[in-house]
C-alpha positions in Angstrom: -4.7 -5.7 23.4 -2.7 -2.7 22.4 -4.1 0.7 23.1 -2.8 4.1 22.0 -4.7 7.4 21.9 -8.1 6.0 21.2 -6.8 3.2 18.8 -7.3 -0.3 20.0 -5.5 -3.2 18.3 -6.5 -6.8 18.9 -2.9 -8.0 18.4 0.4 -7.3 16.7 -0.9 -8.3 13.3 -3.9 -5.9 13.6 -1.5 -3.1 14.6 0.6 -3.7 11.5 -2.5 -3.8 9.3 -3.5 -0.4 10.6 0.0 0.9 10.0 -0.1 -0.2 6.4 -3.4 1.6 5.8 -2.0 4.8 7.4 1.2 4.7 5.4 -0.8 4.3 2.2 -2.9 7.3 3.1 0.2 9.4 4.0 1.9 8.6 0.7 -1.2 9.2 -1.4 -1.9 12.5 0.4 1.7 13.5 -0.2 1.4 12.7 -3.9 -1.8 14.7 -4.1 -0.2 17.7 -2.3 2.8 17.6 -4.6 0.4 18.0 -7.6 -1.3 21.0 -5.9 1.9 22.7 -5.2 3.1 22.2 -8.8 -0.1 23.9 -9.9 0.5 26.9 -7.6 -1.6 25.9 -4.7 0.5 27.9 -2.3 0.6 25.1 0.2 3.6 24.8 2.5 5.9 22.3 0.8 7.1 19.5 3.0 9.7 17.3 1.3 9.7 13.6 1.6 13.2 12.2 1.0 12.4 9.4 -1.4 15.9 8.0 -0.7 14.6 6.9 2.7 11.8 4.8 1.2 12.7 1.1 1.5 12.7 0.2 -2.2 15.1 -0.4 -5.0 12.4 -0.2 -7.6 11.7 2.8 -9.9 9.5 5.5 -8.5 5.8 4.8 -8.4 3.0 7.1 -9.3 1.2 6.9 -5.9 -2.0 8.4 -7.2 -2.2 5.9 -10.1 -1.2 3.0 -7.8 -3.9 4.1 -5.3 -6.5 4.2 -8.0 -5.5 0.9 -9.4 -5.4 -0.7 -6.0 -8.9 0.6 -5.2 -10.1 -1.0 -8.5 -8.4 -4.3 -7.5 -9.9 -4.2 -4.1 -13.4 -3.8 -5.6 -12.8 -7.0 -7.7 -10.9 -9.0 -5.0 -10.7 -7.3 -1.5 -8.2 -9.9 -0.2 -5.7 -9.3 -3.0 -6.0 -5.5 -2.3 -5.3 -6.1 1.3 -2.3 -8.3 0.5 -0.8 -5.5 -1.6 -1.5 -2.9 1.1 0.1 -5.1 3.8 3.1 -6.1 1.7 3.8 -2.9 -0.3 2.7 -0.1 2.2 3.1 -2.0 5.4 6.3 -3.9 4.6 4.9 -7.1 6.1 6.4 -10.4 5.2 4.3 -13.2 3.6 4.0 -14.9 7.0 3.0 -11.7 8.8 0.4 -10.9 6.0 -1.0 -14.4 6.3 -1.4 -13.9 10.1 -3.2 -10.6 9.6 -5.5 -12.1 6.9 -5.9 -15.4 8.7 -5.0 -17.4 5.5 -2.0 -19.6 4.7 1.3 -18.1 3.5 0.8 -20.0 0.2 -2.5 -18.1 -0.3 -0.7 -14.8 0.4 2.0 -15.6 -2.1 -0.5 -16.6 -4.8 -2.6 -13.4 -4.2 0.6 -11.3 -4.2 1.8 -12.7 -7.5 -1.6 -12.3 -9.2 -2.1 -8.8 -7.7 1.3 -7.6 -8.9 0.6 -8.9 -12.4 -2.8 -7.2 -12.4 -1.5 -3.9 -11.1 1.4 -4.0 -13.6 -1.1 -4.4 -16.4 -3.3 -1.6 -15.1 -0.4 0.8 -14.6 1.5 0.2 -17.8 -1.0 -1.3 -20.2 1.4 -4.2 -20.8 1.2 -7.9 -19.8 3.7 -9.0 -17.1 6.3 -11.5 -18.4 
């Protein structure tokens, strides 16, 4: 058992699952705050150097992604968790499978379907 400042994790996998949720919340909150600052909210602006984010993809609208991911999670909670663990937590297929207590093949299948679903929701286009 891992314990740190009132947070108890059953194992390494549980720790990474919590980290993925926290990272998602931080990125979504940052995106929301950017919108407020742009509208003259007067908040102290803290920059997030997007060059440090581990991705080669085009920038993602975090608020739209969060909304689409919430919709996906209502339809299929496991697919939502797979996206959260892989995208926000940076977990591998095997690590995600360990957290979710399913096979790596199930994670890959969920990951592919979730990506296609999110792509359609975010762009209005079918994935090719």
